[in-house]
N, CA, C and O atoms as CSV, one atom per row, in Angstrom:
chain,resi,resn,atom,element,x,y,z
A,1,MET,N,N,16.806,1.732,22.857
A,1,MET,CA,C,16.603,0.349,22.539
A,1,MET,C,C,17.841,-0.457,22.902
A,1,MET,O,O,18.966,-0.051,22.608
A,2,THR,N,N,17.631,-1.570,23.526
A,2,THR,CA,C,18.764,-2.420,23.865
A,2,THR,C,C,19.166,-3.236,22.645
A,2,THR,O,O,18.423,-3.349,21.670
A,3,LYS,N,N,20.336,-3.785,22.730
A,3,LYS,CA,C,20.882,-4.547,21.608
A,3,LYS,C,C,19.991,-5.731,21.228
A,3,LYS,O,O,19.965,-6.119,20.060
A,4,ASN,N,N,19.273,-6.305,22.165
A,4,ASN,CA,C,18.468,-7.495,21.907
A,4,ASN,C,C,17.066,-7.189,21.388
A,4,ASN,O,O,16.360,-8.111,20.980
A,5,GLU,N,N,16.636,-5.918,21.390
A,5,GLU,CA,C,15.304,-5.589,20.902
A,5,GLU,C,C,15.259,-5.670,19.385
A,5,GLU,O,O,16.208,-5.292,18.698
A,6,ASP,N,N,14.139,-6.169,18.876
A,6,ASP,CA,C,13.968,-6.308,17.426
A,6,ASP,C,C,13.697,-4.943,16.813
A,6,ASP,O,O,12.721,-4.278,17.163
A,7,THR,N,N,14.559,-4.531,15.901
A,7,THR,CA,C,14.379,-3.259,15.212
A,7,THR,C,C,14.082,-3.469,13.727
A,7,THR,O,O,14.235,-2.547,12.926
A,8,THR,N,N,13.657,-4.682,13.357
A,8,THR,CA,C,13.284,-4.948,11.982
A,8,THR,C,C,12.203,-3.963,11.573
A,8,THR,O,O,11.174,-3.840,12.237
A,9,GLY,N,N,12.448,-3.267,10.481
A,9,GLY,CA,C,11.469,-2.314,9.976
A,9,GLY,C,C,11.678,-0.891,10.452
A,9,GLY,O,O,10.946,0.006,10.033
A,10,LEU,N,N,12.650,-0.658,11.310
A,10,LEU,CA,C,12.924,0.694,11.790
A,10,LEU,C,C,13.942,1.351,10.876
A,10,LEU,O,O,15.036,0.823,10.674
A,11,THR,N,N,13.583,2.507,10.321
A,11,THR,CA,C,14.489,3.210,9.423
A,11,THR,C,C,15.101,4.412,10.120
A,11,THR,O,O,14.642,4.838,11.180
A,12,LYS,N,N,16.122,4.939,9.519
A,12,LYS,CA,C,16.806,6.093,10.090
A,12,LYS,C,C,15.940,7.348,10.042
A,12,LYS,O,O,15.938,8.143,10.982
A,13,ASP,N,N,15.193,7.524,8.928
A,13,ASP,CA,C,14.453,8.774,8.784
A,13,ASP,C,C,12.974,8.641,8.439
A,13,ASP,O,O,12.298,9.662,8.316
A,14,ALA,N,N,12.442,7.442,8.277
A,14,ALA,CA,C,11.027,7.278,7.928
A,14,ALA,C,C,10.261,6.494,8.982
A,14,ALA,O,O,9.190,5.959,8.695
A,15,GLY,N,N,10.793,6.419,10.201
A,15,GLY,CA,C,10.092,5.684,11.250
A,15,GLY,C,C,10.072,4.196,10.956
A,15,GLY,O,O,10.986,3.648,10.340
A,16,TRP,N,N,9.015,3.564,11.408
A,16,TRP,CA,C,8.833,2.132,11.176
A,16,TRP,C,C,8.181,1.944,9.824
A,16,TRP,O,O,7.374,2.768,9.394
A,17,GLN,N,N,8.531,0.856,9.152
A,17,GLN,CA,C,7.983,0.584,7.832
A,17,GLN,C,C,7.723,-0.904,7.650
A,17,GLN,O,O,8.230,-1.743,8.394
A,18,VAL,N,N,6.926,-1.202,6.649
A,18,VAL,CA,C,6.625,-2.580,6.306
A,18,VAL,C,C,6.398,-2.644,4.802
A,18,VAL,O,O,5.922,-1.685,4.195
A,19,GLY,N,N,6.737,-3.772,4.213
A,19,GLY,CA,C,6.506,-3.957,2.790
A,19,GLY,C,C,6.116,-5.385,2.493
A,19,GLY,O,O,6.624,-6.324,3.106
A,20,VAL,N,N,5.210,-5.541,1.544
A,20,VAL,CA,C,4.807,-6.870,1.079
A,20,VAL,C,C,4.756,-6.821,-0.441
A,20,VAL,O,O,4.554,-5.765,-1.040
A,21,ARG,N,N,4.943,-7.977,-1.045
A,21,ARG,CA,C,4.878,-8.024,-2.507
A,21,ARG,C,C,4.413,-9.395,-2.959
A,21,ARG,O,O,4.522,-10.391,-2.244
A,22,ALA,N,N,3.890,-9.402,-4.176
A,22,ALA,CA,C,3.465,-10.650,-4.803
A,22,ALA,C,C,3.587,-10.482,-6.304
A,22,ALA,O,O,3.405,-9.387,-6.835
A,23,THR,N,N,3.898,-11.579,-6.988
A,23,THR,CA,C,3.945,-11.568,-8.440
A,23,THR,C,C,2.694,-12.262,-8.953
A,23,THR,O,O,2.374,-13.383,-8.560
A,24,VAL,N,N,1.998,-11.563,-9.840
A,24,VAL,CA,C,0.731,-12.071,-10.371
A,24,VAL,C,C,0.886,-12.359,-11.865
A,24,VAL,O,O,1.690,-11.716,-12.540
A,25,PRO,N,N,0.117,-13.327,-12.385
A,25,PRO,CA,C,0.302,-13.774,-13.777
A,25,PRO,C,C,-0.453,-12.928,-14.809
A,25,PRO,O,O,-1.117,-13.468,-15.694
A,26,VAL,N,N,-0.347,-11.600,-14.691
A,26,VAL,CA,C,-0.955,-10.698,-15.672
A,26,VAL,C,C,0.068,-9.626,-16.037
A,26,VAL,O,O,1.015,-9.382,-15.289
A,27,ASP,N,N,-0.127,-8.991,-17.188
A,27,ASP,CA,C,0.793,-7.935,-17.588
A,27,ASP,C,C,0.555,-6.689,-16.727
A,27,ASP,O,O,-0.484,-6.548,-16.082
A,28,ALA,N,N,1.534,-5.800,-16.736
A,28,ALA,CA,C,1.483,-4.621,-15.866
A,28,ALA,C,C,0.296,-3.717,-16.180
A,28,ALA,O,O,-0.301,-3.149,-15.265
A,29,GLY,N,N,-0.054,-3.574,-17.450
A,29,GLY,CA,C,-1.195,-2.739,-17.821
A,29,GLY,C,C,-2.500,-3.256,-17.249
A,29,GLY,O,O,-3.328,-2.483,-16.766
A,30,THR,N,N,-2.678,-4.567,-17.308
A,30,THR,CA,C,-3.877,-5.185,-16.747
A,30,THR,C,C,-3.901,-5.030,-15.228
A,30,THR,O,O,-4.937,-4.704,-14.649
A,31,ALA,N,N,-2.758,-5.265,-14.588
A,31,ALA,CA,C,-2.672,-5.127,-13.131
A,31,ALA,C,C,-2.984,-3.701,-12.706
A,31,ALA,O,O,-3.759,-3.483,-11.775
A,32,TRP,N,N,-2.379,-2.724,-13.387
A,32,TRP,CA,C,-2.600,-1.309,-13.045
A,32,TRP,C,C,-4.084,-0.935,-13.192
A,32,TRP,O,O,-4.671,-0.330,-12.295
A,33,ALA,N,N,-4.669,-1.298,-14.321
A,33,ALA,CA,C,-6.083,-0.977,-14.558
A,33,ALA,C,C,-6.961,-1.556,-13.451
A,33,ALA,O,O,-7.901,-0.904,-12.995
A,34,TYR,N,N,-6.658,-2.763,-13.027
A,34,TYR,CA,C,-7.434,-3.386,-11.955
A,34,TYR,C,C,-7.220,-2.663,-10.619
A,34,TYR,O,O,-8.179,-2.386,-9.898
A,35,LEU,N,N,-5.972,-2.363,-10.298
A,35,LEU,CA,C,-5.654,-1.763,-8.999
A,35,LEU,C,C,-6.231,-0.360,-8.825
A,35,LEU,O,O,-6.588,0.026,-7.712
A,36,VAL,N,N,-6.324,0.399,-9.899
A,36,VAL,CA,C,-6.880,1.753,-9.793
A,36,VAL,C,C,-8.363,1.776,-10.164
A,36,VAL,O,O,-9.000,2.829,-10.131
A,37,GLY,N,N,-8.907,0.614,-10.516
A,37,GLY,CA,C,-10.313,0.500,-10.889
A,37,GLY,C,C,-11.061,-0.436,-9.951
A,37,GLY,O,O,-11.245,-0.145,-8.769
A,38,ALA,N,N,-11.483,-1.558,-10.502
A,38,ALA,CA,C,-12.317,-2.506,-9.757
A,38,ALA,C,C,-11.638,-3.049,-8.506
A,38,ALA,O,O,-12.323,-3.399,-7.545
A,39,GLY,N,N,-10.304,-3.127,-8.494
A,39,GLY,CA,C,-9.584,-3.672,-7.344
A,39,GLY,C,C,-9.249,-2.664,-6.259
A,39,GLY,O,O,-8.719,-3.042,-5.215
A,40,LEU,N,N,-9.545,-1.391,-6.482
A,40,LEU,CA,C,-9.222,-0.356,-5.499
A,40,LEU,C,C,-9.763,-0.665,-4.101
A,40,LEU,O,O,-9.039,-0.479,-3.123
A,41,PRO,N,N,-11.009,-1.128,-3.973
A,41,PRO,CA,C,-11.517,-1.430,-2.626
A,41,PRO,C,C,-10.727,-2.508,-1.888
A,41,PRO,O,O,-10.714,-2.524,-0.657
A,42,LEU,N,N,-10.063,-3.413,-2.623
A,42,LEU,CA,C,-9.298,-4.480,-1.971
A,42,LEU,C,C,-8.077,-3.950,-1.234
A,42,LEU,O,O,-7.706,-4.506,-0.200
A,43,TRP,N,N,-7.444,-2.901,-1.729
A,43,TRP,CA,C,-6.216,-2.437,-1.090
A,43,TRP,C,C,-6.346,-1.071,-0.419
A,43,TRP,O,O,-5.676,-0.814,0.581
A,44,LEU,N,N,-7.189,-0.198,-0.948
A,44,LEU,CA,C,-7.318,1.125,-0.339
A,44,LEU,C,C,-8.631,1.288,0.405
A,44,LEU,O,O,-8.693,1.980,1.421
A,45,GLY,N,N,-9.673,0.658,-0.096
A,45,GLY,CA,C,-10.991,0.792,0.500
A,45,GLY,C,C,-11.952,1.403,-0.500
A,45,GLY,O,O,-11.554,1.829,-1.584
A,46,GLU,N,N,-13.211,1.442,-0.127
A,46,GLU,CA,C,-14.230,2.038,-0.991
A,46,GLU,C,C,-14.019,3.539,-1.028
A,46,GLU,O,O,-14.268,4.232,-0.042
A,47,THR,N,N,-13.563,4.041,-2.162
A,47,THR,CA,C,-13.283,5.461,-2.331
A,47,THR,C,C,-13.102,5.745,-3.807
A,47,THR,O,O,-13.129,4.837,-4.638
A,48,THR,N,N,-12.920,6.999,-4.117
A,48,THR,CA,C,-12.527,7.402,-5.458
A,48,THR,C,C,-11.080,7.850,-5.385
A,48,THR,O,O,-10.735,8.723,-4.589
A,49,LEU,N,N,-10.246,7.263,-6.202
A,49,LEU,CA,C,-8.826,7.603,-6.203
A,49,LEU,C,C,-8.625,8.959,-6.857
A,49,LEU,O,O,-9.056,9.166,-7.991
A,50,PRO,N,N,-7.975,9.888,-6.158
A,50,PRO,CA,C,-7.739,11.193,-6.781
A,50,PRO,C,C,-6.809,11.078,-7.988
A,50,PRO,O,O,-5.939,10.208,-8.034
A,51,SER,N,N,-7.002,11.962,-8.956
A,51,SER,CA,C,-6.118,11.970,-10.117
A,51,SER,C,C,-5.113,13.116,-10.050
A,51,SER,O,O,-4.101,13.090,-10.751
A,52,GLN,N,N,-5.375,14.108,-9.228
A,52,GLN,CA,C,-4.508,15.274,-9.103
A,52,GLN,C,C,-3.665,15.181,-7.836
A,52,GLN,O,O,-4.169,14.810,-6.776
A,53,THR,N,N,-2.385,15.517,-7.945
A,53,THR,CA,C,-1.505,15.565,-6.781
A,53,THR,C,C,-2.093,16.513,-5.734
A,53,THR,O,O,-2.606,17.582,-6.067
A,54,ASN,N,N,-2.010,16.112,-4.479
A,54,ASN,CA,C,-2.529,16.833,-3.317
A,54,ASN,C,C,-4.033,16.769,-3.149
A,54,ASN,O,O,-4.560,17.294,-2.168
A,55,ALA,N,N,-4.746,16.136,-4.087
A,55,ALA,CA,C,-6.184,15.941,-3.912
A,55,ALA,C,C,-6.408,14.920,-2.807
A,55,ALA,O,O,-5.602,14.008,-2.623
A,56,VAL,N,N,-7.498,15.075,-2.075
A,56,VAL,CA,C,-7.761,14.218,-0.923
A,56,VAL,C,C,-8.732,13.090,-1.279
A,56,VAL,O,O,-9.471,13.159,-2.261
A,57,TYR,N,N,-8.700,12.063,-0.452
A,57,TYR,CA,C,-9.637,10.952,-0.558
A,57,TYR,C,C,-10.056,10.558,0.848
A,57,TYR,O,O,-9.371,10.882,1.818
A,58,GLU,N,N,-11.163,9.869,0.958
A,58,GLU,CA,C,-11.608,9.280,2.219
A,58,GLU,C,C,-12.347,7.994,1.892
A,58,GLU,O,O,-13.225,7.969,1.030
A,59,THR,N,N,-11.979,6.922,2.593
A,59,THR,CA,C,-12.634,5.641,2.355
A,59,THR,C,C,-13.876,5.529,3.224
A,59,THR,O,O,-14.050,6.277,4.185
A,60,ASP,N,N,-14.738,4.579,2.869
A,60,ASP,CA,C,-15.962,4.356,3.650
A,60,ASP,C,C,-15.666,3.946,5.085
A,60,ASP,O,O,-16.493,4.154,5.972
A,61,ASP,N,N,-14.476,3.358,5.324
A,61,ASP,CA,C,-14.146,2.939,6.689
A,61,ASP,C,C,-13.274,3.954,7.434
A,61,ASP,O,O,-12.680,3.622,8.460
A,62,GLY,N,N,-13.192,5.180,6.929
A,62,GLY,CA,C,-12.573,6.260,7.692
A,62,GLY,C,C,-11.102,6.534,7.467
A,62,GLY,O,O,-10.516,7.333,8.198
A,63,VAL,N,N,-10.482,5.901,6.481
A,63,VAL,CA,C,-9.086,6.228,6.159
A,63,VAL,C,C,-9.111,7.479,5.281
A,63,VAL,O,O,-9.870,7.573,4.316
A,64,ARG,N,N,-8.257,8.432,5.646
A,64,ARG,CA,C,-8.162,9.679,4.881
A,64,ARG,C,C,-6.740,9.886,4.418
A,64,ARG,O,O,-5.791,9.377,5.014
A,65,GLY,N,N,-6.611,10.640,3.347
A,65,GLY,CA,C,-5.284,10.975,2.880
A,65,GLY,C,C,-5.337,11.847,1.654
A,65,GLY,O,O,-6.388,12.360,1.269
A,66,ARG,N,N,-4.172,12.004,1.049
A,66,ARG,CA,C,-4.061,12.783,-0.183
A,66,ARG,C,C,-3.110,12.059,-1.123
A,66,ARG,O,O,-2.264,11.276,-0.692
A,67,LEU,N,N,-3.259,12.327,-2.389
A,67,LEU,CA,C,-2.371,11.764,-3.391
A,67,LEU,C,C,-1.072,12.564,-3.374
A,67,LEU,O,O,-1.073,13.766,-3.642
A,68,ILE,N,N,0.027,11.899,-3.060
A,68,ILE,CA,C,1.337,12.555,-3.039
A,68,ILE,C,C,1.927,12.576,-4.445
A,68,ILE,O,O,2.413,13.607,-4.910
A,69,SER,N,N,1.880,11.433,-5.111
A,69,SER,CA,C,2.388,11.371,-6.488
A,69,SER,C,C,1.773,10.179,-7.204
A,69,SER,O,O,1.345,9.203,-6.588
A,70,ARG,N,N,1.746,10.292,-8.522
A,70,ARG,CA,C,1.212,9.219,-9.357
A,70,ARG,C,C,2.071,9.144,-10.616
A,70,ARG,O,O,2.160,10.101,-11.385
A,71,THR,N,N,2.689,8.005,-10.803
A,71,THR,CA,C,3.415,7.726,-12.036
A,71,THR,C,C,2.579,6.680,-12.757
A,71,THR,O,O,2.579,5.504,-12.391
A,72,GLU,N,N,1.873,7.119,-13.777
A,72,GLU,CA,C,0.882,6.282,-14.438
A,72,GLU,C,C,1.468,4.928,-14.829
A,72,GLU,O,O,2.510,4.840,-15.479
A,73,GLY,N,N,0.767,3.885,-14.412
A,73,GLY,CA,C,1.151,2.529,-14.767
A,73,GLY,C,C,2.162,1.865,-13.852
A,73,GLY,O,O,2.381,0.657,-13.948
A,74,THR,N,N,2.790,2.644,-12.953
A,74,THR,CA,C,3.826,2.028,-12.119
A,74,THR,C,C,3.783,2.366,-10.634
A,74,THR,O,O,4.178,1.532,-9.819
A,75,ARG,N,N,3.315,3.565,-10.244
A,75,ARG,CA,C,3.452,3.897,-8.825
A,75,ARG,C,C,2.423,4.933,-8.364
A,75,ARG,O,O,2.110,5.896,-9.064
A,76,LEU,N,N,1.910,4.689,-7.148
A,76,LEU,CA,C,1.082,5.652,-6.429
A,76,LEU,C,C,1.681,5.843,-5.045
A,76,LEU,O,O,2.050,4.872,-4.385
A,77,ARG,N,N,1.778,7.098,-4.601
A,77,ARG,CA,C,2.171,7.406,-3.223
A,77,ARG,C,C,1.049,8.232,-2.616
A,77,ARG,O,O,0.611,9.238,-3.175
A,78,LEU,N,N,0.599,7.774,-1.451
A,78,LEU,CA,C,-0.528,8.406,-0.785
A,78,LEU,C,C,-0.212,8.630,0.682
A,78,LEU,O,O,0.505,7.835,1.289
A,79,SER,N,N,-0.735,9.696,1.255
A,79,SER,CA,C,-0.743,9.738,2.707
A,79,SER,C,C,-1.918,8.859,3.129
A,79,SER,O,O,-2.894,8.722,2.390
A,80,TRP,N,N,-1.823,8.272,4.301
A,80,TRP,CA,C,-2.790,7.253,4.744
A,80,TRP,C,C,-2.964,7.397,6.246
A,80,TRP,O,O,-2.003,7.255,7.001
A,81,ARG,N,N,-4.193,7.679,6.685
A,81,ARG,CA,C,-4.437,7.893,8.109
A,81,ARG,C,C,-5.841,7.437,8.500
A,81,ARG,O,O,-6.824,8.079,8.131
A,82,PRO,N,N,-5.944,6.327,9.246
A,82,PRO,CA,C,-7.244,5.924,9.775
A,82,PRO,C,C,-7.755,6.992,10.748
A,82,PRO,O,O,-6.964,7.718,11.351
A,83,ASP,N,N,-9.058,7.081,10.895
A,83,ASP,CA,C,-9.622,8.143,11.732
A,83,ASP,C,C,-9.254,8.035,13.208
A,83,ASP,O,O,-9.402,9.006,13.950
A,84,ASP,N,N,-8.780,6.879,13.645
A,84,ASP,CA,C,-8.399,6.741,15.066
A,84,ASP,C,C,-6.887,6.838,15.287
A,84,ASP,O,O,-6.409,6.530,16.379
A,85,TRP,N,N,-6.137,7.254,14.283
A,85,TRP,CA,C,-4.687,7.440,14.431
A,85,TRP,C,C,-4.374,8.929,14.550
A,85,TRP,O,O,-4.995,9.743,13.868
A,86,PRO,N,N,-3.430,9.293,15.397
A,86,PRO,CA,C,-3.083,10.706,15.560
A,86,PRO,C,C,-2.024,11.201,14.584
A,86,PRO,O,O,-1.549,12.329,14.720
A,87,HIS,N,N,-1.643,10.389,13.605
A,87,HIS,CA,C,-0.559,10.774,12.708
A,87,HIS,C,C,-0.777,10.219,11.308
A,87,HIS,O,O,-1.452,9.206,11.122
A,88,ASP,N,N,-0.190,10.904,10.322
A,88,ASP,CA,C,-0.222,10.441,8.934
A,88,ASP,C,C,0.889,9.428,8.704
A,88,ASP,O,O,1.926,9.465,9.365
A,89,THR,N,N,0.659,8.529,7.764
A,89,THR,CA,C,1.679,7.607,7.286
A,89,THR,C,C,1.723,7.736,5.767
A,89,THR,O,O,0.904,8.435,5.169
A,90,THR,N,N,2.677,7.063,5.156
A,90,THR,CA,C,2.789,7.092,3.696
A,90,THR,C,C,2.663,5.666,3.170
A,90,THR,O,O,3.343,4.749,3.631
A,91,LEU,N,N,1.773,5.505,2.192
A,91,LEU,CA,C,1.537,4.218,1.556
A,91,LEU,C,C,1.928,4.329,0.092
A,91,LEU,O,O,1.547,5.275,-0.597
A,92,GLN,N,N,2.696,3.347,-0.375
A,92,GLN,CA,C,3.104,3.325,-1.778
A,92,GLN,C,C,2.699,1.996,-2.400
A,92,GLN,O,O,2.950,0.929,-1.840
A,93,LEU,N,N,2.080,2.078,-3.546
A,93,LEU,CA,C,1.760,0.920,-4.365
A,93,LEU,C,C,2.609,1.033,-5.616
A,93,LEU,O,O,2.591,2.063,-6.290
A,94,SER,N,N,3.361,-0.027,-5.935
A,94,SER,CA,C,4.177,0.028,-7.146
A,94,SER,C,C,4.109,-1.295,-7.899
A,94,SER,O,O,3.858,-2.355,-7.326
A,95,LEU,N,N,4.343,-1.191,-9.200
A,95,LEU,CA,C,4.330,-2.356,-10.081
A,95,LEU,C,C,5.663,-2.458,-10.795
A,95,LEU,O,O,6.283,-1.450,-11.134
A,96,ARG,N,N,6.090,-3.680,-11.016
A,96,ARG,CA,C,7.323,-3.935,-11.768
A,96,ARG,C,C,7.095,-5.177,-12.635
A,96,ARG,O,O,6.555,-6.183,-12.175
A,97,VAL,N,N,7.513,-5.083,-13.876
A,97,VAL,CA,C,7.404,-6.224,-14.791
A,97,VAL,C,C,8.299,-7.343,-14.266
A,97,VAL,O,O,9.446,-7.111,-13.884
A,98,ALA,N,N,7.757,-8.560,-14.253
A,98,ALA,CA,C,8.491,-9.743,-13.785
A,98,ALA,C,C,8.453,-10.807,-14.886
A,98,ALA,O,O,7.649,-10.723,-15.815
A,99,ALA,N,N,9.311,-11.785,-14.772
A,99,ALA,CA,C,9.388,-12.849,-15.779
A,99,ALA,C,C,8.057,-13.589,-15.935
A,99,ALA,O,O,7.722,-14.044,-17.028
A,100,THR,N,N,7.301,-13.708,-14.844
A,100,THR,CA,C,6.054,-14.470,-14.889
A,100,THR,C,C,4.822,-13.586,-14.778
A,100,THR,O,O,3.737,-14.086,-14.480
A,101,GLY,N,N,4.960,-12.290,-15.008
A,101,GLY,CA,C,3.820,-11.389,-14.926
A,101,GLY,C,C,4.224,-10.021,-14.397
A,101,GLY,O,O,5.061,-9.336,-14.984
A,102,THR,N,N,3.622,-9.638,-13.290
A,102,THR,CA,C,3.864,-8.325,-12.689
A,102,THR,C,C,3.999,-8.470,-11.184
A,102,THR,O,O,3.197,-9.151,-10.545
A,103,THR,N,N,5.008,-7.833,-10.620
A,103,THR,CA,C,5.162,-7.815,-9.170
A,103,THR,C,C,4.484,-6.563,-8.627
A,103,THR,O,O,4.770,-5.445,-9.055
A,104,ILE,N,N,3.589,-6.773,-7.685
A,104,ILE,CA,C,2.893,-5.691,-6.988
A,104,ILE,C,C,3.542,-5.559,-5.627
A,104,ILE,O,O,3.697,-6.546,-4.908
A,105,ALA,N,N,3.922,-4.345,-5.272
A,105,ALA,CA,C,4.525,-4.096,-3.963
A,105,ALA,C,C,3.728,-3.026,-3.237
A,105,ALA,O,O,3.365,-2.002,-3.815
A,106,LEU,N,N,3.464,-3.279,-1.966
A,106,LEU,CA,C,2.862,-2.296,-1.073
A,106,LEU,C,C,3.896,-1.969,-0.008
A,106,LEU,O,O,4.414,-2.864,0.659
A,107,HIS,N,N,4.193,-0.693,0.148
A,107,HIS,CA,C,5.180,-0.249,1.125
A,107,HIS,C,C,4.519,0.817,1.993
A,107,HIS,O,O,3.966,1.793,1.485
A,108,HIS,N,N,4.582,0.618,3.301
A,108,HIS,CA,C,3.920,1.517,4.249
A,108,HIS,C,C,4.976,2.021,5.228
A,108,HIS,O,O,5.617,1.226,5.915
A,109,GLU,N,N,5.157,3.336,5.293
A,109,GLU,CA,C,6.190,3.906,6.160
A,109,GLU,C,C,5.617,4.996,7.050
A,109,GLU,O,O,4.463,5.403,6.915
A,110,ARG,N,N,6.458,5.451,7.957
A,110,ARG,CA,C,6.114,6.458,8.966
A,110,ARG,C,C,5.123,5.906,9.991
A,110,ARG,O,O,4.292,6.628,10.543
A,111,LEU,N,N,5.246,4.596,10.223
A,111,LEU,CA,C,4.446,3.967,11.273
A,111,LEU,C,C,5.021,4.364,12.626
A,111,LEU,O,O,6.220,4.616,12.747
A,112,ALA,N,N,4.171,4.419,13.635
A,112,ALA,CA,C,4.553,4.995,14.926
A,112,ALA,C,C,5.531,4.135,15.723
A,112,ALA,O,O,6.444,4.655,16.363
A,113,ASP,N,N,5.336,2.817,15.682
A,113,ASP,CA,C,6.134,1.958,16.552
A,113,ASP,C,C,6.075,0.515,16.066
A,113,ASP,O,O,5.447,0.214,15.051
A,114,ARG,N,N,6.728,-0.360,16.794
A,114,ARG,CA,C,6.799,-1.771,16.433
A,114,ARG,C,C,5.411,-2.406,16.403
A,114,ARG,O,O,5.118,-3.217,15.525
A,115,ASP,N,N,4.559,-2.040,17.358
A,115,ASP,CA,C,3.215,-2.621,17.396
A,115,ASP,C,C,2.379,-2.211,16.185
A,115,ASP,O,O,1.661,-3.030,15.613
A,116,GLU,N,N,2.477,-0.954,15.806
A,116,GLU,CA,C,1.752,-0.488,14.629
A,116,GLU,C,C,2.288,-1.201,13.386
A,116,GLU,O,O,1.519,-1.582,12.504
A,117,ARG,N,N,3.595,-1.377,13.322
A,117,ARG,CA,C,4.205,-2.102,12.203
A,117,ARG,C,C,3.693,-3.538,12.145
A,117,ARG,O,O,3.343,-4.033,11.074
A,118,ARG,N,N,3.652,-4.194,13.276
A,118,ARG,CA,C,3.191,-5.590,13.334
A,118,ARG,C,C,1.736,-5.687,12.859
A,118,ARG,O,O,1.380,-6.585,12.095
A,119,MET,N,N,0.905,-4.749,13.323
A,119,MET,CA,C,-0.496,-4.739,12.932
A,119,MET,C,C,-0.636,-4.529,11.421
A,119,MET,O,O,-1.423,-5.214,10.767
A,120,MET,N,N,0.122,-3.586,10.872
A,120,MET,CA,C,0.008,-3.290,9.452
A,120,MET,C,C,0.626,-4.391,8.589
A,120,MET,O,O,0.174,-4.615,7.466
A,121,LEU,N,N,1.638,-5.072,9.090
A,121,LEU,CA,C,2.192,-6.207,8.358
A,121,LEU,C,C,1.115,-7.265,8.152
A,121,LEU,O,O,0.965,-7.792,7.049
A,122,GLY,N,N,0.371,-7.574,9.196
A,122,GLY,CA,C,-0.730,-8.537,9.070
A,122,GLY,C,C,-1.781,-8.059,8.083
A,122,GLY,O,O,-2.265,-8.833,7.257
A,123,HIS,N,N,-2.130,-6.793,8.167
A,123,HIS,CA,C,-3.133,-6.223,7.265
A,123,HIS,C,C,-2.677,-6.319,5.811
A,123,HIS,O,O,-3.419,-6.807,4.959
A,124,TRP,N,N,-1.454,-5.854,5.523
A,124,TRP,CA,C,-0.991,-5.829,4.131
A,124,TRP,C,C,-0.727,-7.230,3.584
A,124,TRP,O,O,-0.862,-7.449,2.380
A,125,LYS,N,N,-0.353,-8.186,4.441
A,125,LYS,CA,C,-0.211,-9.574,3.979
A,125,LYS,C,C,-1.567,-10.111,3.514
A,125,LYS,O,O,-1.652,-10.799,2.497
A,126,THR,N,N,-2.617,-9.794,4.258
A,126,THR,CA,C,-3.964,-10.212,3.873
A,126,THR,C,C,-4.376,-9.548,2.567
A,126,THR,O,O,-4.922,-10.199,1.677
A,127,VAL,N,N,-4.113,-8.251,2.455
A,127,VAL,CA,C,-4.462,-7.503,1.251
A,127,VAL,C,C,-3.741,-8.067,0.031
A,127,VAL,O,O,-4.366,-8.282,-1.007
A,128,ILE,N,N,-2.446,-8.307,0.138
A,128,ILE,CA,C,-1.690,-8.781,-1.031
A,128,ILE,C,C,-2.155,-10.175,-1.434
A,128,ILE,O,O,-2.163,-10.496,-2.622
A,129,ALA,N,N,-2.538,-11.000,-0.479
A,129,ALA,CA,C,-3.071,-12.332,-0.801
A,129,ALA,C,C,-4.405,-12.209,-1.541
A,129,ALA,O,O,-4.664,-12.965,-2.478
A,130,GLU,N,N,-5.248,-11.270,-1.129
A,130,GLU,CA,C,-6.523,-11.055,-1.819
A,130,GLU,C,C,-6.298,-10.539,-3.236
A,130,GLU,O,O,-6.995,-10.942,-4.167
A,131,LEU,N,N,-5.326,-9.647,-3.395
A,131,LEU,CA,C,-5.016,-9.142,-4.729
A,131,LEU,C,C,-4.472,-10.248,-5.626
A,131,LEU,O,O,-4.831,-10.336,-6.800
A,132,GLU,N,N,-3.604,-11.092,-5.070
A,132,GLU,CA,C,-3.072,-12.231,-5.835
A,132,GLU,C,C,-4.201,-13.111,-6.365
A,132,GLU,O,O,-4.225,-13.487,-7.537
A,133,LYS,N,N,-5.124,-13.426,-5.479
A,133,LYS,CA,C,-6.233,-14.297,-5.854
A,133,LYS,C,C,-7.108,-13.633,-6.914
A,133,LYS,O,O,-7.491,-14.274,-7.893
A,134,ALA,N,N,-7.425,-12.361,-6.726
A,134,ALA,CA,C,-8.279,-11.656,-7.683
A,134,ALA,C,C,-7.619,-11.536,-9.046
A,134,ALA,O,O,-8.264,-11.764,-10.070
A,135,LEU,N,N,-6.350,-11.184,-9.069
A,135,LEU,CA,C,-5.663,-10.991,-10.348
A,135,LEU,C,C,-5.385,-12.319,-11.063
A,135,LEU,O,O,-5.298,-12.350,-12.290
A,136,ALA,N,N,-5.249,-13.395,-10.321
A,136,ALA,CA,C,-5.047,-14.710,-10.942
A,136,ALA,C,C,-6.299,-15.169,-11.673
A,136,ALA,O,O,-6.239,-16.026,-12.555
A,137,ASN,N,N,-7.441,-14.584,-11.296
A,137,ASN,CA,C,-8.714,-14.978,-11.912
A,137,ASN,C,C,-9.185,-14.022,-12.997
A,137,ASN,O,O,-10.307,-14.160,-13.484
A,138,LEU,N,N,-8.367,-13.065,-13.388
A,138,LEU,CA,C,-8.770,-12.137,-14.460
A,138,LEU,C,C,-8.677,-12.803,-15.823
A,138,LEU,O,O,-8.976,-12.176,-16.839
């Protein structure tokens, strides 16, 4: 890479990454219950979220993965791979208590390149906006 190329989102050991966040006006318990329940299709897709580490999931639109870790009420780490991608990525959903509610963060790493990062940045920005709107109406 030349000095002038944009390396925003390139990490030393996790490839390309992207993160988005939003603060919603609900408590963390309410946000968590929504995200792992009725709101799951908004961010992960139509699927059943595994409860056991290493258990697999598959969404109706072909994303597959496994549950890497789950810290109840605060964090989920999943492998995430659309059926047309030749590699796995890691998706993390986390919650943090904020002064005005709860901050929801989506972090996606091990992306293949700048183009994949750009595509996923657009996707996750749309997802976080939909979650903001849904949670503001609870």
